[in-house]
Biotite code that builds the C-alpha atoms (Angstrom):
import biotite.structure as struc

atoms = struc.array([
    struc.Atom([151.065, 152.457, 107.896], chain_id="A", res_id=1, res_name="UNK", atom_name="CA", element="C"),
    struc.Atom([155.184, 151.138, 109.062], chain_id="A", res_id=2, res_name="UNK", atom_name="CA", element="C"),
    struc.Atom([156.415, 153.565, 111.370], chain_id="A", res_id=3, res_name="UNK", atom_name="CA", element="C"),
    struc.Atom([159.933, 153.557, 113.374], chain_id="A", res_id=4, res_name="UNK", atom_name="CA", element="C"),
    struc.Atom([159.608, 156.129, 116.272], chain_id="A", res_id=5, res_name="UNK", atom_name="CA", element="C"),
    struc.Atom([162.767, 158.184, 117.355], chain_id="A", res_id=6, res_name="UNK", atom_name="CA", element="C"),
    struc.Atom([163.561, 160.360, 120.247], chain_id="A", res_id=7, res_name="UNK", atom_name="CA", element="C"),
    struc.Atom([165.652, 160.356, 123.266], chain_id="A", res_id=8, res_name="UNK", atom_name="CA", element="C"),
    struc.Atom([164.852, 158.449, 126.365], chain_id="A", res_id=9, res_name="UNK", atom_name="CA", element="C"),
    struc.Atom([162.278, 161.135, 127.828], chain_id="A", res_id=10, res_name="UNK", atom_name="CA", element="C"),
    struc.Atom([160.726, 162.194, 124.441], chain_id="A", res_id=11, res_name="UNK", atom_name="CA", element="C"),
    struc.Atom([157.338, 160.058, 125.419], chain_id="A", res_id=12, res_name="UNK", atom_name="CA", element="C"),
    struc.Atom([157.992, 157.770, 122.535], chain_id="A", res_id=13, res_name="UNK", atom_name="CA", element="C"),
    struc.Atom([156.107, 154.416, 124.732], chain_id="A", res_id=14, res_name="UNK", atom_name="CA", element="C"),
    struc.Atom([153.292, 156.897, 125.313], chain_id="A", res_id=15, res_name="UNK", atom_name="CA", element="C"),
    struc.Atom([152.934, 158.191, 121.702], chain_id="A", res_id=16, res_name="UNK", atom_name="CA", element="C"),
    struc.Atom([153.452, 154.447, 120.444], chain_id="A", res_id=17, res_name="UNK", atom_name="CA", element="C"),
    struc.Atom([149.982, 153.258, 122.887], chain_id="A", res_id=18, res_name="UNK", atom_name="CA", element="C"),
    struc.Atom([148.098, 156.230, 121.242], chain_id="A", res_id=19, res_name="UNK", atom_name="CA", element="C"),
    struc.Atom([148.995, 156.194, 117.756], chain_id="A", res_id=20, res_name="UNK", atom_name="CA", element="C"),
    struc.Atom([148.828, 152.503, 117.387], chain_id="A", res_id=21, res_name="UNK", atom_name="CA", element="C"),
    struc.Atom([144.723, 152.565, 118.493], chain_id="A", res_id=22, res_name="UNK", atom_name="CA", element="C"),
    struc.Atom([144.492, 155.694, 116.213], chain_id="A", res_id=23, res_name="UNK", atom_name="CA", element="C"),
    struc.Atom([145.569, 153.993, 113.344], chain_id="A", res_id=24, res_name="UNK", atom_name="CA", element="C"),
    struc.Atom([144.770, 150.405, 113.996], chain_id="A", res_id=25, res_name="UNK", atom_name="CA", element="C"),
    struc.Atom([148.244, 148.636, 113.694], chain_id="A", res_id=26, res_name="UNK", atom_name="CA", element="C"),
    struc.Atom([150.223, 147.430, 116.625], chain_id="A", res_id=27, res_name="UNK", atom_name="CA", element="C"),
    struc.Atom([152.723, 149.019, 118.747], chain_id="A", res_id=28, res_name="UNK", atom_name="CA", element="C"),
    struc.Atom([156.021, 146.694, 118.841], chain_id="A", res_id=29, res_name="UNK", atom_name="CA", element="C"),
    struc.Atom([158.412, 147.835, 121.355], chain_id="A", res_id=30, res_name="UNK", atom_name="CA", element="C"),
    struc.Atom([161.701, 145.684, 121.980], chain_id="A", res_id=31, res_name="UNK", atom_name="CA", element="C"),
    struc.Atom([161.194, 145.947, 125.582], chain_id="A", res_id=32, res_name="UNK", atom_name="CA", element="C"),
    struc.Atom([157.961, 144.019, 125.495], chain_id="A", res_id=33, res_name="UNK", atom_name="CA", element="C"),
    struc.Atom([159.627, 141.698, 122.871], chain_id="A", res_id=34, res_name="UNK", atom_name="CA", element="C"),
    struc.Atom([162.124, 141.098, 124.924], chain_id="A", res_id=35, res_name="UNK", atom_name="CA", element="C"),
    struc.Atom([160.099, 140.498, 127.774], chain_id="A", res_id=36, res_name="UNK", atom_name="CA", element="C"),
    struc.Atom([157.381, 138.070, 125.977], chain_id="A", res_id=37, res_name="UNK", atom_name="CA", element="C"),
    struc.Atom([160.765, 136.220, 124.460], chain_id="A", res_id=38, res_name="UNK", atom_name="CA", element="C"),
    struc.Atom([161.980, 135.376, 128.117], chain_id="A", res_id=39, res_name="UNK", atom_name="CA", element="C"),
    struc.Atom([159.054, 135.070, 129.671], chain_id="A", res_id=40, res_name="UNK", atom_name="CA", element="C"),
    struc.Atom([158.162, 132.225, 127.454], chain_id="A", res_id=41, res_name="UNK", atom_name="CA", element="C"),
    struc.Atom([161.715, 131.403, 127.554], chain_id="A", res_id=42, res_name="UNK", atom_name="CA", element="C"),
    struc.Atom([161.903, 130.801, 123.493], chain_id="A", res_id=43, res_name="UNK", atom_name="CA", element="C"),
    struc.Atom([165.455, 130.313, 122.340], chain_id="A", res_id=44, res_name="UNK", atom_name="CA", element="C"),
    struc.Atom([165.900, 133.669, 121.522], chain_id="A", res_id=45, res_name="UNK", atom_name="CA", element="C"),
    struc.Atom([164.568, 134.398, 125.059], chain_id="A", res_id=46, res_name="UNK", atom_name="CA", element="C"),
    struc.Atom([167.052, 132.466, 126.643], chain_id="A", res_id=47, res_name="UNK", atom_name="CA", element="C"),
    struc.Atom([169.830, 134.289, 124.851], chain_id="A", res_id=48, res_name="UNK", atom_name="CA", element="C"),
    struc.Atom([168.748, 137.695, 124.858], chain_id="A", res_id=49, res_name="UNK", atom_name="CA", element="C"),
    struc.Atom([168.521, 136.778, 129.317], chain_id="A", res_id=50, res_name="UNK", atom_name="CA", element="C"),
    struc.Atom([172.080, 135.129, 129.008], chain_id="A", res_id=51, res_name="UNK", atom_name="CA", element="C"),
    struc.Atom([173.407, 138.306, 127.662], chain_id="A", res_id=52, res_name="UNK", atom_name="CA", element="C"),
    struc.Atom([171.546, 140.778, 130.003], chain_id="A", res_id=53, res_name="UNK", atom_name="CA", element="C"),
    struc.Atom([172.100, 138.670, 132.936], chain_id="A", res_id=54, res_name="UNK", atom_name="CA", element="C"),
    struc.Atom([176.056, 139.263, 132.371], chain_id="A", res_id=55, res_name="UNK", atom_name="CA", element="C"),
    struc.Atom([175.202, 143.135, 132.335], chain_id="A", res_id=56, res_name="UNK", atom_name="CA", element="C"),
    struc.Atom([175.817, 143.202, 128.777], chain_id="A", res_id=57, res_name="UNK", atom_name="CA", element="C"),
    struc.Atom([173.562, 144.549, 125.593], chain_id="A", res_id=58, res_name="UNK", atom_name="CA", element="C"),
    struc.Atom([171.643, 142.238, 124.183], chain_id="A", res_id=59, res_name="UNK", atom_name="CA", element="C"),
    struc.Atom([173.422, 141.532, 120.210], chain_id="A", res_id=60, res_name="UNK", atom_name="CA", element="C"),
    struc.Atom([171.735, 143.084, 116.885], chain_id="A", res_id=61, res_name="UNK", atom_name="CA", element="C"),
    struc.Atom([171.265, 139.219, 115.942], chain_id="A", res_id=62, res_name="UNK", atom_name="CA", element="C"),
    struc.Atom([169.505, 138.533, 118.809], chain_id="A", res_id=63, res_name="UNK", atom_name="CA", element="C"),
    struc.Atom([167.222, 141.131, 118.482], chain_id="A", res_id=64, res_name="UNK", atom_name="CA", element="C"),
    struc.Atom([166.649, 141.449, 114.522], chain_id="A", res_id=65, res_name="UNK", atom_name="CA", element="C"),
    struc.Atom([165.492, 137.587, 114.863], chain_id="A", res_id=66, res_name="UNK", atom_name="CA", element="C"),
    struc.Atom([162.786, 139.185, 117.214], chain_id="A", res_id=67, res_name="UNK", atom_name="CA", element="C"),
    struc.Atom([162.341, 141.799, 115.368], chain_id="A", res_id=68, res_name="UNK", atom_name="CA", element="C"),
    struc.Atom([161.764, 139.380, 112.321], chain_id="A", res_id=69, res_name="UNK", atom_name="CA", element="C"),
    struc.Atom([159.316, 137.017, 114.263], chain_id="A", res_id=70, res_name="UNK", atom_name="CA", element="C"),
    struc.Atom([156.854, 139.706, 115.318], chain_id="A", res_id=71, res_name="UNK", atom_name="CA", element="C"),
    struc.Atom([156.592, 141.361, 111.722], chain_id="A", res_id=72, res_name="UNK", atom_name="CA", element="C"),
    struc.Atom([155.649, 137.925, 110.467], chain_id="A", res_id=73, res_name="UNK", atom_name="CA", element="C"),
    struc.Atom([152.584, 137.495, 112.704], chain_id="A", res_id=74, res_name="UNK", atom_name="CA", element="C"),
    struc.Atom([149.331, 138.452, 110.978], chain_id="A", res_id=75, res_name="UNK", atom_name="CA", element="C"),
    struc.Atom([148.171, 141.857, 113.039], chain_id="A", res_id=76, res_name="UNK", atom_name="CA", element="C"),
    struc.Atom([151.564, 143.452, 111.840], chain_id="A", res_id=77, res_name="UNK", atom_name="CA", element="C"),
    struc.Atom([150.840, 142.493, 107.864], chain_id="A", res_id=78, res_name="UNK", atom_name="CA", element="C"),
    struc.Atom([148.627, 145.880, 107.084], chain_id="A", res_id=79, res_name="UNK", atom_name="CA", element="C"),
    struc.Atom([151.399, 147.419, 109.434], chain_id="A", res_id=80, res_name="UNK", atom_name="CA", element="C"),
    struc.Atom([153.108, 148.925, 112.655], chain_id="A", res_id=81, res_name="UNK", atom_name="CA", element="C"),
    struc.Atom([154.476, 150.976, 114.676], chain_id="A", res_id=82, res_name="UNK", atom_name="CA", element="C"),
    struc.Atom([158.277, 150.169, 116.110], chain_id="A", res_id=83, res_name="UNK", atom_name="CA", element="C"),
    struc.Atom([159.455, 151.487, 119.326], chain_id="A", res_id=84, res_name="UNK", atom_name="CA", element="C"),
    struc.Atom([162.791, 151.091, 120.529], chain_id="A", res_id=85, res_name="UNK", atom_name="CA", element="C"),
    struc.Atom([163.887, 149.704, 117.477], chain_id="A", res_id=86, res_name="UNK", atom_name="CA", element="C"),
    struc.Atom([166.306, 150.567, 114.978], chain_id="A", res_id=87, res_name="UNK", atom_name="CA", element="C"),
    struc.Atom([168.530, 150.882, 117.445], chain_id="A", res_id=88, res_name="UNK", atom_name="CA", element="C"),
    struc.Atom([171.360, 151.556, 114.653], chain_id="A", res_id=89, res_name="UNK", atom_name="CA", element="C"),
    struc.Atom([172.327, 151.884, 111.653], chain_id="A", res_id=90, res_name="UNK", atom_name="CA", element="C"),
    struc.Atom([172.871, 148.072, 111.084], chain_id="A", res_id=91, res_name="UNK", atom_name="CA", element="C"),
    struc.Atom([169.491, 147.687, 112.331], chain_id="A", res_id=92, res_name="UNK", atom_name="CA", element="C"),
    struc.Atom([167.997, 149.522, 110.154], chain_id="A", res_id=93, res_name="UNK", atom_name="CA", element="C"),
    struc.Atom([169.688, 148.161, 107.134], chain_id="A", res_id=94, res_name="UNK", atom_name="CA", element="C"),
    struc.Atom([168.185, 144.669, 108.469], chain_id="A", res_id=95, res_name="UNK", atom_name="CA", element="C"),
    struc.Atom([165.164, 146.398, 108.776], chain_id="A", res_id=96, res_name="UNK", atom_name="CA", element="C"),
    struc.Atom([165.027, 147.441, 105.300], chain_id="A", res_id=97, res_name="UNK", atom_name="CA", element="C"),
    struc.Atom([165.757, 143.794, 104.054], chain_id="A", res_id=98, res_name="UNK", atom_name="CA", element="C"),
    struc.Atom([163.039, 142.431, 105.980], chain_id="A", res_id=99, res_name="UNK", atom_name="CA", element="C"),
    struc.Atom([160.776, 144.386, 104.605], chain_id="A", res_id=100, res_name="UNK", atom_name="CA", element="C"),
    struc.Atom([161.976, 144.759, 100.790], chain_id="A", res_id=101, res_name="UNK", atom_name="CA", element="C"),
    struc.Atom([161.115, 140.530, 101.615], chain_id="A", res_id=102, res_name="UNK", atom_name="CA", element="C"),
    struc.Atom([157.774, 141.475, 101.692], chain_id="A", res_id=103, res_name="UNK", atom_name="CA", element="C"),
    struc.Atom([157.993, 144.326, 99.009], chain_id="A", res_id=104, res_name="UNK", atom_name="CA", element="C"),
    struc.Atom([156.883, 147.023, 101.480], chain_id="A", res_id=105, res_name="UNK", atom_name="CA", element="C"),
    struc.Atom([158.650, 149.645, 102.892], chain_id="A", res_id=106, res_name="UNK", atom_name="CA", element="C"),
    struc.Atom([158.451, 152.309, 105.684], chain_id="A", res_id=107, res_name="UNK", atom_name="CA", element="C"),
    struc.Atom([155.523, 154.850, 105.525], chain_id="A", res_id=108, res_name="UNK", atom_name="CA", element="C"),
    struc.Atom([157.899, 157.369, 107.999], chain_id="A", res_id=109, res_name="UNK", atom_name="CA", element="C"),
    struc.Atom([160.236, 157.823, 110.605], chain_id="A", res_id=110, res_name="UNK", atom_name="CA", element="C"),
    struc.Atom([158.529, 159.752, 113.654], chain_id="A", res_id=111, res_name="UNK", atom_name="CA", element="C"),
    struc.Atom([161.489, 161.852, 115.351], chain_id="A", res_id=112, res_name="UNK", atom_name="CA", element="C"),
    struc.Atom([159.876, 163.401, 118.683], chain_id="A", res_id=113, res_name="UNK", atom_name="CA", element="C"),
    struc.Atom([162.049, 166.525, 119.514], chain_id="A", res_id=114, res_name="UNK", atom_name="CA", element="C"),
    struc.Atom([162.379, 167.691, 123.119], chain_id="A", res_id=115, res_name="UNK", atom_name="CA", element="C"),
    struc.Atom([165.100, 170.076, 124.009], chain_id="A", res_id=116, res_name="UNK", atom_name="CA", element="C"),
    struc.Atom([167.749, 168.240, 126.585], chain_id="A", res_id=117, res_name="UNK", atom_name="CA", element="C"),
    struc.Atom([166.648, 170.336, 129.968], chain_id="A", res_id=118, res_name="UNK", atom_name="CA", element="C"),
    struc.Atom([163.045, 169.464, 129.432], chain_id="A", res_id=119, res_name="UNK", atom_name="CA", element="C"),
    struc.Atom([163.966, 165.635, 128.905], chain_id="A", res_id=120, res_name="UNK", atom_name="CA", element="C"),
    struc.Atom([165.957, 165.869, 131.990], chain_id="A", res_id=121, res_name="UNK", atom_name="CA", element="C"),
    struc.Atom([163.460, 167.680, 134.339], chain_id="A", res_id=122, res_name="UNK", atom_name="CA", element="C"),
    struc.Atom([160.882, 165.015, 132.993], chain_id="A", res_id=123, res_name="UNK", atom_name="CA", element="C"),
    struc.Atom([162.798, 162.183, 133.530], chain_id="A", res_id=124, res_name="UNK", atom_name="CA", element="C"),
    struc.Atom([163.940, 163.670, 137.033], chain_id="A", res_id=125, res_name="UNK", atom_name="CA", element="C"),
    struc.Atom([160.178, 164.428, 137.209], chain_id="A", res_id=126, res_name="UNK", atom_name="CA", element="C"),
    struc.Atom([159.370, 160.641, 136.831], chain_id="A", res_id=127, res_name="UNK", atom_name="CA", element="C"),
    struc.Atom([161.177, 160.117, 140.800], chain_id="A", res_id=128, res_name="UNK", atom_name="CA", element="C"),
    struc.Atom([162.759, 156.866, 140.160], chain_id="A", res_id=129, res_name="UNK", atom_name="CA", element="C"),
    struc.Atom([165.937, 155.789, 142.110], chain_id="A", res_id=130, res_name="UNK", atom_name="CA", element="C"),
    struc.Atom([167.953, 154.825, 139.113], chain_id="A", res_id=131, res_name="UNK", atom_name="CA", element="C"),
    struc.Atom([167.365, 158.320, 137.307], chain_id="A", res_id=132, res_name="UNK", atom_name="CA", element="C"),
    struc.Atom([170.105, 160.734, 138.870], chain_id="A", res_id=133, res_name="UNK", atom_name="CA", element="C"),
    struc.Atom([170.762, 164.103, 136.325], chain_id="A", res_id=134, res_name="UNK", atom_name="CA", element="C"),
    struc.Atom([174.152, 162.016, 136.006], chain_id="A", res_id=135, res_name="UNK", atom_name="CA", element="C"),
    struc.Atom([172.981, 159.227, 134.770], chain_id="A", res_id=136, res_name="UNK", atom_name="CA", element="C"),
    struc.Atom([170.041, 160.998, 132.597], chain_id="A", res_id=137, res_name="UNK", atom_name="CA", element="C"),
    struc.Atom([172.603, 162.983, 131.079], chain_id="A", res_id=138, res_name="UNK", atom_name="CA", element="C"),
    struc.Atom([174.897, 159.984, 130.096], chain_id="A", res_id=139, res_name="UNK", atom_name="CA", element="C"),
    struc.Atom([172.334, 158.334, 128.647], chain_id="A", res_id=140, res_name="UNK", atom_name="CA", element="C"),
    struc.Atom([171.086, 160.803, 126.460], chain_id="A", res_id=141, res_name="UNK", atom_name="CA", element="C"),
    struc.Atom([174.936, 160.950, 125.303], chain_id="A", res_id=142, res_name="UNK", atom_name="CA", element="C"),
    struc.Atom([174.518, 157.067, 124.652], chain_id="A", res_id=143, res_name="UNK", atom_name="CA", element="C"),
    struc.Atom([171.511, 157.692, 122.529], chain_id="A", res_id=144, res_name="UNK", atom_name="CA", element="C"),
    struc.Atom([173.496, 160.900, 120.753], chain_id="A", res_id=145, res_name="UNK", atom_name="CA", element="C"),
    struc.Atom([176.285, 158.792, 119.609], chain_id="A", res_id=146, res_name="UNK", atom_name="CA", element="C"),
    struc.Atom([174.461, 155.257, 119.115], chain_id="A", res_id=147, res_name="UNK", atom_name="CA", element="C"),
    struc.Atom([170.835, 156.659, 117.847], chain_id="A", res_id=148, res_name="UNK", atom_name="CA", element="C"),
    struc.Atom([170.902, 159.702, 116.402], chain_id="A", res_id=149, res_name="UNK", atom_name="CA", element="C"),
    struc.Atom([173.211, 158.179, 113.414], chain_id="A", res_id=150, res_name="UNK", atom_name="CA", element="C"),
    struc.Atom([169.781, 157.081, 112.159], chain_id="A", res_id=151, res_name="UNK", atom_name="CA", element="C"),
    struc.Atom([167.979, 160.536, 111.716], chain_id="A", res_id=152, res_name="UNK", atom_name="CA", element="C"),
    struc.Atom([170.852, 160.622, 108.741], chain_id="A", res_id=153, res_name="UNK", atom_name="CA", element="C"),
    struc.Atom([169.999, 157.240, 107.246], chain_id="A", res_id=154, res_name="UNK", atom_name="CA", element="C"),
    struc.Atom([166.539, 157.810, 107.079], chain_id="A", res_id=155, res_name="UNK", atom_name="CA", element="C"),
    struc.Atom([166.916, 161.280, 106.440], chain_id="A", res_id=156, res_name="UNK", atom_name="CA", element="C"),
    struc.Atom([164.228, 161.178, 103.305], chain_id="A", res_id=157, res_name="UNK", atom_name="CA", element="C"),
    struc.Atom([161.588, 159.296, 105.718], chain_id="A", res_id=158, res_name="UNK", atom_name="CA", element="C"),
    struc.Atom([161.897, 161.826, 108.730], chain_id="A", res_id=159, res_name="UNK", atom_name="CA", element="C"),
    struc.Atom([158.890, 163.720, 109.962], chain_id="A", res_id=160, res_name="UNK", atom_name="CA", element="C"),
    struc.Atom([159.707, 166.038, 112.885], chain_id="A", res_id=161, res_name="UNK", atom_name="CA", element="C"),
    struc.Atom([157.533, 166.145, 115.495], chain_id="A", res_id=162, res_name="UNK", atom_name="CA", element="C"),
    struc.Atom([157.453, 169.157, 117.837], chain_id="A", res_id=163, res_name="UNK", atom_name="CA", element="C"),
    struc.Atom([157.180, 166.974, 121.222], chain_id="A", res_id=164, res_name="UNK", atom_name="CA", element="C"),
    struc.Atom([156.373, 169.526, 123.705], chain_id="A", res_id=165, res_name="UNK", atom_name="CA", element="C"),
    struc.Atom([152.728, 169.906, 125.109], chain_id="A", res_id=166, res_name="UNK", atom_name="CA", element="C"),
    struc.Atom([150.019, 167.596, 126.363], chain_id="A", res_id=167, res_name="UNK", atom_name="CA", element="C"),
    struc.Atom([149.709, 164.349, 125.162], chain_id="A", res_id=168, res_name="UNK", atom_name="CA", element="C"),
    struc.Atom([146.587, 165.105, 123.468], chain_id="A", res_id=169, res_name="UNK", atom_name="CA", element="C"),
    struc.Atom([148.287, 167.749, 121.361], chain_id="A", res_id=170, res_name="UNK", atom_name="CA", element="C"),
    struc.Atom([151.821, 165.835, 120.311], chain_id="A", res_id=171, res_name="UNK", atom_name="CA", element="C"),
    struc.Atom([149.200, 162.928, 119.173], chain_id="A", res_id=172, res_name="UNK", atom_name="CA", element="C"),
    struc.Atom([147.529, 165.645, 116.923], chain_id="A", res_id=173, res_name="UNK", atom_name="CA", element="C"),
    struc.Atom([150.719, 166.479, 115.578], chain_id="A", res_id=174, res_name="UNK", atom_name="CA", element="C"),
    struc.Atom([151.776, 163.599, 114.406], chain_id="A", res_id=175, res_name="UNK", atom_name="CA", element="C"),
    struc.Atom([148.471, 162.058, 112.982], chain_id="A", res_id=176, res_name="UNK", atom_name="CA", element="C"),
    struc.Atom([148.141, 166.157, 111.016], chain_id="A", res_id=177, res_name="UNK", atom_name="CA", element="C"),
    struc.Atom([152.133, 164.892, 109.900], chain_id="A", res_id=178, res_name="UNK", atom_name="CA", element="C"),
    struc.Atom([151.311, 161.415, 108.623], chain_id="A", res_id=179, res_name="UNK", atom_name="CA", element="C"),
    struc.Atom([148.118, 162.604, 107.303], chain_id="A", res_id=180, res_name="UNK", atom_name="CA", element="C"),
    struc.Atom([149.553, 164.948, 104.804], chain_id="A", res_id=181, res_name="UNK", atom_name="CA", element="C"),
    struc.Atom([152.433, 162.345, 104.224], chain_id="A", res_id=182, res_name="UNK", atom_name="CA", element="C"),
    struc.Atom([149.897, 159.513, 103.897], chain_id="A", res_id=183, res_name="UNK", atom_name="CA", element="C"),
])
């Protein structure tokens, strides 16, 4: 299974990725983890990413794409993977498509974790992080809508919409059931 997880901040993608990765026997590849690993190991890509992050800028797509390309070439990702936080935009989605085509494979599905905005705000406020004020949360959701939601149209034939309200177990069961129907 080659999956991409899409959903707004607070939708539970990271939590679901960990559960689904274990259930499906494929690695959970998170861009946050890739950045931390590359920066922590002082790789050339990590040093590039760090220079942008230290300047308070977004890491450019080219750097992120190369980190993902490197990670997908690892042996454990040969039989499948679960991408969390990548692609973030249609440009990255195009590059991912090229990477997969080089190996003669394509995405199995794109899991869209669907949560009403008011529930997302409630969830993120409940985390109690000092930087999670309601204004900041709503701004992050607006950025998600403008930058990441176009992926839903890009991947329209691959989307499996998952109701992401409920317990972790309920949501995982919904996702696995939907994937079973697609497999």
